[in-house]
PASEBA-1860 file (N, C-alpha, C; in nm, 3 decimals):
! residues 70
1> MASINKTL> -12.179/8.065/7.551/-12.292/8.099/7.466/-12.239/8.143/7.315 ~ -12.301/8.117/7.215/-12.252/8.149/7.081/-12.378/8.184/6.992 ~ -12.347/8.285/6.903/-12.447/8.313/6.801/-12.426/8.252/6.665 ~ -12.512/8.185/6.611/-12.472/8.116/6.479/-12.605/8.108/6.402 ~ -12.607/8.168/6.284/-12.728/8.147/6.198/-12.850/8.192/6.254 ~ -12.863/8.319/6.287/-12.987/8.366/6.359/-13.035/8.298/6.480 ~ -12.949/8.230/6.539/-12.991/8.151/6.661/-12.899/8.187/6.779 ~ -12.933/8.176/6.895/-12.840/8.206/7.012/-12.838/8.063/7.084
9> NISADGEH> -12.725/8.013/7.096/-12.692/7.877/7.143/-12.623/7.874/7.277 ~ -12.641/7.789/7.378/-12.575/7.785/7.493/-12.507/7.645/7.529 ~ -12.407/7.646/7.600/-12.342/7.524/7.629/-12.278/7.523/7.774 ~ -12.327/7.437/7.857/-12.279/7.430/8.003/-12.137/7.395/8.000 ~ -12.099/7.308/7.908/-11.955/7.244/7.923/-11.866/7.307/7.812 ~ -11.909/7.401/7.716/-11.836/7.458/7.618/-11.823/7.362/7.493 ~ -11.886/7.258/7.495/-11.861/7.161/7.393/-11.994/7.116/7.309 ~ -12.106/7.090/7.399/-12.226/7.050/7.349/-12.319/7.160/7.360
17> FSVLQDSL> -12.358/7.226/7.241/-12.442/7.336/7.236/-12.601/7.298/7.219 ~ -12.676/7.373/7.269/-12.823/7.360/7.225/-12.876/7.493/7.197 ~ -12.978/7.508/7.121/-13.056/7.640/7.078/-13.129/7.702/7.205 ~ -13.099/7.826/7.225/-13.175/7.897/7.340/-13.277/7.975/7.271 ~ -13.263/8.035/7.155/-13.351/8.113/7.089/-13.330/8.095/6.934 ~ -13.433/8.101/6.857/-13.394/8.102/6.711/-13.483/8.205/6.634 ~ -13.464/8.212/6.510/-13.524/8.331/6.436/-13.510/8.466/6.479 ~ -13.386/8.502/6.542/-13.356/8.625/6.588/-13.307/8.717/6.475
25> KNIPKAPG> -13.326/8.855/6.511/-13.294/8.959/6.419/-13.197/9.038/6.508 ~ -13.089/9.098/6.429/-13.002/9.185/6.505/-12.922/9.115/6.620 ~ -12.885/9.001/6.611/-12.814/8.926/6.723/-12.681/8.985/6.749 ~ -12.627/8.976/6.864/-12.493/9.002/6.903/-12.397/8.911/6.842 ~ -12.286/8.972/6.808/-12.168/8.862/6.755/-12.081/8.835/6.891 ~ -12.032/8.716/6.891/-11.953/8.674/6.999/-12.009/8.719/7.134 ~ -12.133/8.688/7.170/-12.182/8.741/7.297/-12.135/8.674/7.417 ~ -12.131/8.742/7.530/-12.093/8.686/7.657/-12.162/8.737/7.756
33> LYRPHLEN> -12.244/8.654/7.846/-12.328/8.710/7.963/-12.248/8.736/8.071 ~ -12.270/8.839/8.129/-12.222/8.883/8.275/-12.270/8.776/8.363 ~ -12.184/8.705/8.442/-12.216/8.609/8.528/-12.150/8.650/8.678 ~ -12.223/8.712/8.752/-12.164/8.745/8.886/-12.139/8.633/8.967 ~ -12.216/8.520/8.951/-12.194/8.397/9.037/-12.062/8.337/9.028 ~ -11.987/8.369/8.925/-11.858/8.321/8.919/-11.754/8.395/8.992 ~ -11.798/8.507/9.048/-11.684/8.584/9.113/-11.683/8.535/9.256 ~ -11.552/8.566/9.314/-11.534/8.503/9.450/-11.638/8.568/9.549
41> GNPEINVP> -11.697/8.472/9.630/-11.779/8.506/9.716/-11.904/8.564/9.703 ~ -11.941/8.572/9.568/-12.094/8.615/9.535/-12.195/8.511/9.538 ~ -12.293/8.522/9.617/-12.390/8.424/9.644/-12.488/8.418/9.537 ~ -12.488/8.513/9.447/-12.590/8.536/9.321/-12.590/8.398/9.242 ~ -12.698/8.338/9.206/-12.703/8.229/9.117/-12.788/8.262/9.003 ~ -12.850/8.355/8.996/-12.943/8.408/8.874/-12.859/8.479/8.767 ~ -12.878/8.419/8.644/-12.792/8.480/8.537/-12.873/8.612/8.503 ~ -12.810/8.743/8.504/-12.872/8.862/8.478/-12.899/8.869/8.319
49> GWGIAMIQ> -12.969/8.964/8.289/-13.025/8.975/8.150/-12.941/9.064/8.066 ~ -12.802/9.070/8.084/-12.723/9.152/7.996/-12.578/9.084/7.967 ~ -12.505/9.136/7.881/-12.374/9.075/7.846/-12.295/9.192/7.748 ~ -12.192/9.138/7.708/-12.106/9.232/7.612/-12.102/9.135/7.486 ~ -12.090/9.211/7.369/-12.074/9.138/7.244/-11.978/9.228/7.159 ~ -11.954/9.189/7.034/-11.861/9.257/6.953/-11.923/9.312/6.819 ~ -11.885/9.421/6.775/-11.929/9.481/6.649/-11.800/9.512/6.574 ~ -11.808/9.481/6.438/-11.701/9.508/6.353/-11.749/9.602/6.250
57> KKGWAYLV> -11.675/9.705/6.231/-11.705/9.800/6.118/-11.588/9.865/6.059 ~ -11.562/9.865/5.941/-11.457/9.944/5.864/-11.323/9.895/5.935 ~ -11.300/9.767/5.953/-11.169/9.737/6.006/-11.149/9.747/6.161 ~ -11.254/9.802/6.223/-11.236/9.814/6.375/-11.332/9.716/6.444 ~ -11.298/9.682/6.558/-11.390/9.593/6.645/-11.416/9.684/6.771 ~ -11.537/9.662/6.810/-11.572/9.736/6.942/-11.663/9.633/7.034 ~ -11.651/9.665/7.158/-11.733/9.571/7.256/-11.849/9.665/7.292 ~ -11.978/9.599/7.287/-12.090/9.674/7.338/-12.177/9.591/7.426
65> RFEMNN> -12.260/9.672/7.504/-12.337/9.595/7.607/-12.467/9.562/7.532 ~ -12.526/9.448/7.557/-12.652/9.404/7.504/-12.748/9.364/7.617 ~ -12.882/9.374/7.599/-12.971/9.334/7.692/-13.043/9.214/7.644 ~ -13.083/9.123/7.747/-13.165/9.004/7.703/-13.298/9.020/7.781 ~ -13.394/9.029/7.693/-13.544/9.036/7.761/-13.610/8.908/7.756 ~ -13.655/8.857/7.864/-13.702/8.730/7.881/-13.872/8.739/7.831
END
């Protein structure tokens, strides 16, 4: 997943991206969704509606949780 130019893009293979949402405001920088289905032995296949992103202010970078509402 990547955030570029007020859009949120997604790629299954990490190479070919498509727009998931556009015309967004206050989008997360360097977003990453929490994906429990990638953990060992977790049968969950639904992607939950949250992840982490980065905020940069005054030379510092912070990780923050963000929510995705469908």
